[in-house]
C-alpha positions in Angstrom: -3.0 9.2 21.6 -1.1 6.0 20.6 -2.0 4.3 23.9 -4.0 1.1 23.4 -7.7 0.8 24.2 -8.8 -0.2 27.8 -8.5 -4.0 28.3 -11.6 -5.8 27.0 -13.1 -2.9 25.1 -13.9 -3.4 21.5 -12.3 -1.2 18.9 -14.9 1.1 17.5 -14.2 1.3 13.8 -16.0 3.2 11.0 -15.5 3.0 7.2 -15.4 5.7 4.6 -15.9 3.9 1.3 -18.0 0.9 0.7 -17.0 -0.3 -2.8 -15.4 -3.4 -4.2 -12.2 -3.7 -2.3 -13.8 -2.8 1.1 -16.6 -5.3 0.7 -14.5 -8.1 -0.8 -11.5 -7.9 1.6 -11.6 -5.5 4.6 -15.2 -5.7 5.9 -15.4 -9.5 6.1 -12.2 -9.5 8.2 -13.6 -6.9 10.7 -17.0 -8.4 10.8 -15.6 -11.8 11.8 -13.7 -10.4 14.8 -15.2 -10.3 18.3 -13.0 -7.4 19.4 -14.4 -4.9 16.8 -17.6 -2.9 16.8 -18.4 -1.7 13.3 -20.0 1.6 14.2 -20.9 3.1 10.8 -20.2 3.1 7.1 -20.1 6.1 4.8 -20.6 5.7 1.1 -22.7 6.5 -1.9 -25.2 4.6 -4.1 -28.1 2.3 -3.8 -26.0 -0.6 -2.3 -25.1 1.3 0.9 -27.9 -0.1 3.0 -27.1 -3.6 1.8 -23.5 -3.1 2.9 -24.6 -1.9 6.3 -26.8 -5.0 6.8 -24.4 -7.6 5.4 -21.5 -6.6 7.7 -23.4 -5.4 10.7 -22.6 -1.7 10.7 -24.6 0.3 13.2 -25.6 3.0 10.7 -25.0 4.1 7.1 -24.5 7.7 5.9 -23.4 9.7 2.9 -21.8 12.3 5.2 -18.3 11.4 6.3 -18.2 14.1 9.0 -21.2 12.4 10.6 -19.3 9.2 10.7 -16.1 10.8 12.0 -18.1 12.4 14.9 -19.6 9.0 16.0 -17.1 8.2 18.8 -14.7 6.1 16.7 -11.3 4.8 17.6 -10.2 4.2 14.0 -11.5 4.6 10.5 -10.9 2.5 7.4 -10.7 4.5 4.1 -11.2 2.9 0.7 -12.5 5.8 -1.3 -11.2 6.6 -4.9 -7.5 7.3 -5.0 -7.7 11.1 -5.2 -9.9 11.3 -2.1 -7.7 9.2 0.2 -5.6 12.1 1.6 -8.6 14.4 2.3 -10.4 11.7 4.3 -7.2 10.6 6.1 -6.3 14.1 7.2 -9.8 14.8 8.3 -9.8 11.7 10.4 -6.3 12.5 11.9 -7.6 15.9 12.9 -10.4 14.2 14.9 -7.7 12.2 16.7 -8.5 8.9 15.0 -6.2 6.1 14.0 -6.4 5.5 10.2 -6.2 2.5 7.8 -6.1 4.2 4.4 -5.7 2.5 1.0 -2.8 3.1 -1.3 -1.9 5.5 -2.7 -2.4 7.6 0.4 -2.1 10.7 -1.9 -1.3 11.6 -5.5 1.4 14.2 -4.5 4.4 14.1 -2.2 3.6 17.2 -0.2 0.3 16.0 1.1 1.7 12.5 1.8 4.4 14.0 4.0 1.8 16.3 5.6 0.0 13.1 6.7 3.2 11.9 8.2 3.7 15.1 10.1 0.2 15.4 11.4 -0.2 11.8 12.4 3.1 11.8 14.3 2.1 15.1 16.1 -1.0 13.4 17.6 0.4 9.9 17.9 -2.1 8.3 15.5 -1.4 5.0 13.9 -1.5 5.2 10.1 -1.5 1.8 8.3 -1.6 1.4 4.6 -2.6 -2.2 3.7 0.4 -3.4 1.6 -0.1 -7.2 1.9 3.4 -8.3 1.0 4.9 -6.3 3.8 3.2 -8.7 6.3 4.2 -12.1 4.8 6.4 -14.3 7.0 9.1 -14.6 4.3 9.3 -10.9 3.8 9.5 -10.3 7.5 12.3 -12.8 7.7 14.1 -11.0 4.8 13.7 -7.7 6.7 15.3 -9.2 9.8 18.3 -10.3 7.7 18.7 -6.8 6.2 18.3 -5.1 9.7 21.0 -7.4 11.0 23.4 -5.6 8.7 24.3 -8.6 6.5 24.2 -6.5 3.3 26.5 -3.8 4.5 26.0 -0.5 2.7 23.3 -0.7 0.0 24.7 0.2 -3.4 22.2 -0.9 -6.0 18.7 -2.2 -6.2 16.3 -3.7 -8.7 12.6 -3.5 -8.2 10.2 -5.1 -10.7 6.5 -5.8 -10.6 4.1 -7.3 -13.2 0.4 -8.1 -12.7 -2.6 -9.6 -14.6 -4.4 -6.3 -14.5 -4.9 -5.1 -18.1 -8.7 -5.2 -17.6 -8.5 -3.1 -14.5 -6.5 -0.3 -16.2 -7.6 -0.6 -19.8 -10.7 -2.8 -20.2 -13.4 -4.3 -18.1 -12.4 -3.7 -14.4 -14.8 -6.5 -13.4 -12.3 -9.0 -14.8 -10.3 -8.8 -11.5 -13.3 -10.2 -9.6 -12.2 -13.7 -10.6 -9.6 -13.1 -7.8 -11.5 -10.9 -5.3 -15.2 -10.8 -5.5 -17.9 -8.8 -3.7 -21.6 -9.3 -3.4 -22.3 -5.6 -3.6 -19.8 -3.9 -6.0 -17.1 -4.2 -8.6 -14.1 -2.0 -9.3 -15.0 1.4 -10.9 -13.3 2.4 -14.2 -13.6 6.0 -13.0 -11.0 5.3 -10.3 -8.6 2.9 -12.0 -8.7 4.3 -15.6 -8.7 8.0 -15.0 -5.4 9.9 -14.9 -6.9 12.7 -12.9 -8.1 10.3 -10.1 -4.8 8.4 -9.8 -5.5 5.6 -12.2 -2.7 3.6 -13.9 -0.2 1.0 -13.1 2.3 3.1 -11.1 -0.3 4.4 -8.5 -2.2 1.1 -8.6 0.6 -1.5 -8.5 4.1 -0.1 -8.4 3.0 1.4 -5.1 3.1 -2.2 -3.7 6.6 -3.2 -5.0 8.1 0.2 -4.0 6.5 0.0 -0.5 8.1 -3.4 0.0 11.4 -2.1 -1.2 11.3 1.0 1.1 10.2 -1.0 4.1 12.9 -3.7 3.6 15.8 -1.3 3.0 14.8 2.1 4.6 16.0 3.7 1.3 14.5 7.0 0.1 14.5 8.2 -3.5 16.5 11.3 -4.4 16.3 11.5 -8.1 14.1 9.9 -10.8 14.3 9.5 -14.6 11.2 7.8 -15.9 9.3 6.7 -19.0 5.7 5.4 -19.1 3.6 4.0 -22.0 -0.1 3.4 -22.3 -0.8 1.3 -25.4 -4.6 1.2 -25.9 -5.2 2.9 -22.6 -5.7 6.3 -21.0 -3.4 5.6 -18.1 0.1 4.1 -17.8 0.4 0.3 -18.3 4.2 0.1 -18.4 6.8 1.9 -16.3 10.6 2.1 -16.4 12.7 4.3 -14.2 16.3 4.9 -13.2 16.5 5.9 -9.5 19.1 7.6 -7.3 18.7 7.2 -3.6 19.9 9.2 -0.6 23.3 7.8 0.4 24.3 7.2 -3.2 22.7 3.8 -4.2 21.5 3.4 -7.7 18.2 1.6 -8.7 16.3 0.3 -11.7 12.5 0.0 -11.5 10.0 -1.6 -13.9 6.3 -2.2 -14.0 3.9 -4.0 -16.4 0.2 -4.5 -16.2 -0.3 -7.2 -18.8 0.4 -10.6 -17.4 -2.1 -13.3 -18.6 -5.0 -13.6 -16.2 -4.0 -16.9 -14.7 -0.4 -16.0 -14.1 0.8 -15.2 -10.5 1.8 -11.7 -9.6 5.5 -10.9 -10.1 7.5 -9.0 -7.5 11.2 -9.3 -7.8 13.5 -7.2 -5.6 17.3 -7.6 -5.6 19.4 -5.5 -3.2 23.2 -5.4 -3.8 25.3 -4.3 -0.8 28.9 -3.8 0.0 28.9 -7.1 1.9 26.2 -9.3 0.2 23.2 -9.6 -2.0 19.5 -10.1 -1.1 17.1 -11.7 -3.7 13.4 -11.8 -3.0 11.0 -13.2 -5.6 7.3 -13.7 -4.8 6.5 -15.5 -8.1 9.1 -18.2 -7.6 8.9 -17.9 -3.8 12.5 -17.3 -3.0 14.4 -15.3 -0.4 18.1 -15.6 -0.2 20.9 -13.5 1.2 24.4 -14.5 0.2 27.4 -12.7 1.7 30.8 -12.3 0.0 32.4 -13.9 3.1 30.6 -17.2 2.3 27.7 -17.0 4.7 24.4 -17.9 3.0 20.7 -17.8 4.0 18.2 -19.6 1.8 14.8 -19.5 3.3 12.2 -22.3 3.1 9.0 -20.8 1.8 5.7 -22.7 1.7 4.4 -23.2 -1.8 1.8 -20.6 -2.7 3.0 -18.2 0.1 4.1 -15.6 -2.4 0.7 -15.0 -3.9 -0.9 -11.7 -3.0 -3.5 -11.5 -0.3 -4.4 -8.7 2.2 -5.6 -10.5 5.3 -2.8 -9.5 7.7 -2.9 -5.7 7.4 -6.5 -5.1 8.6 -5.9 -7.5 11.4 -2.8 -5.7 12.3 -4.7 -2.4 12.4 -7.0 -3.7 15.0 -4.1 -5.2 17.0 -2.3 -1.9 17.0 -5.4 -0.2 18.4 -5.9 -2.8 21.1 -2.2 -3.0 21.9 -1.7 -6.7 21.0 0.9 -5.6 18.4 3.3 -2.7 18.1 4.9 -3.3 14.7 3.5 -1.4 11.7 5.2 -2.6 8.5 3.4 -0.1 6.2 3.2 3.1 8.1 2.8 6.7 6.9 6.5 7.1 6.2 6.8 4.1 4.0 3.7 5.2 2.2 5.0 8.8 1.7 8.2 7.4 0.2 6.2 5.5 -2.4 4.0 8.5 -3.2 7.0 10.9 -3.7 8.6 8.3 -6.0 5.5 7.7 -8.1 4.8 11.5 -8.2 8.3 12.1 -9.5 8.0 9.2 -12.0 4.8 10.8 -13.5 6.4 14.2 -13.6 9.6 12.9 -15.3 7.6 10.9 -17.9 5.4 14.0 -18.6 8.6 16.0 -19.2 9.9 13.4 -21.7 12.1 11.6 -19.2 13.8 14.6 -17.6 15.5 14.0 -14.3 13.3 15.0 -11.3 15.0 15.8 -8.0 13.2 15.0 -4.7 13.8 17.4 -1.8 16.1 15.9 0.9 14.9 14.4 4.1 15.6 17.6 6.0 12.9 19.3 3.9 10.3 16.8 5.1 
């Protein structure tokens, strides 16, 4: 199943979901490539025909089974958060490769089911976490993989964003950063607890996915608090984490940076032999060892800002065989889901400790 397409054949891609993020980010990337055929798009609402025409999809439908049966190689899923897992599993069962938006699921069990079923059939699952594909984070990953940290003992993982409007006001405010001709973000997705709204599912998923990819850690226990001042979903997160292997961690999230401020992602990893510091806002990656060896990477100004151009391109390259590395696969995504699932359950229980089943149970 994971074998690449025949040489010279275009990747036949369909899309489930035709809203703001799909039309502002993913579809323009695919439409501009000469190795992609946009077979069909599935969505709802009066703008569906306009989306089909703007990006050159072969057909439009409101029935995603019709789309999945159209001879696709892969499918791009950008539906509301609570529908991601249903659509991803249905596509995997058709033998399709999947690019699915975060969070892949709202609960740990179904996220690990996606891992199991995709690995059984050899399907690529890529979750478009943009920071995981930045040259400076890839360089940081190589330093970690080379063993320069030794045994990881403690981590700090912080994220803050200018997203108050997205989670607690007018979601269209974020269109100053990413705009679409056909749609804007829907409050029913981002501001509904039942549908996976809130800062943890919407943003901490990014910082934790970067942490898990960099370190290969997996959470074992979570003690969490969340607050939602003036909102129906969480705007602020704080958690104490225990990881398999004994490392300790501290996690924080905040939705209320001023609109013009850059996103903050600050990850610090303390090991038995050295310390890694990665900061997207101030554009720093350094790894300093206790034996005196030091790596301080040169990062181009502006390179830390969030963008999501590389992941859709990598999805196509995985299908065509031009690339083999997936920096945001189903396992990375499942680790973020089980963490955030546990954070929500801990916060709902007043900060009680939540234990996550060990790897052997997954």
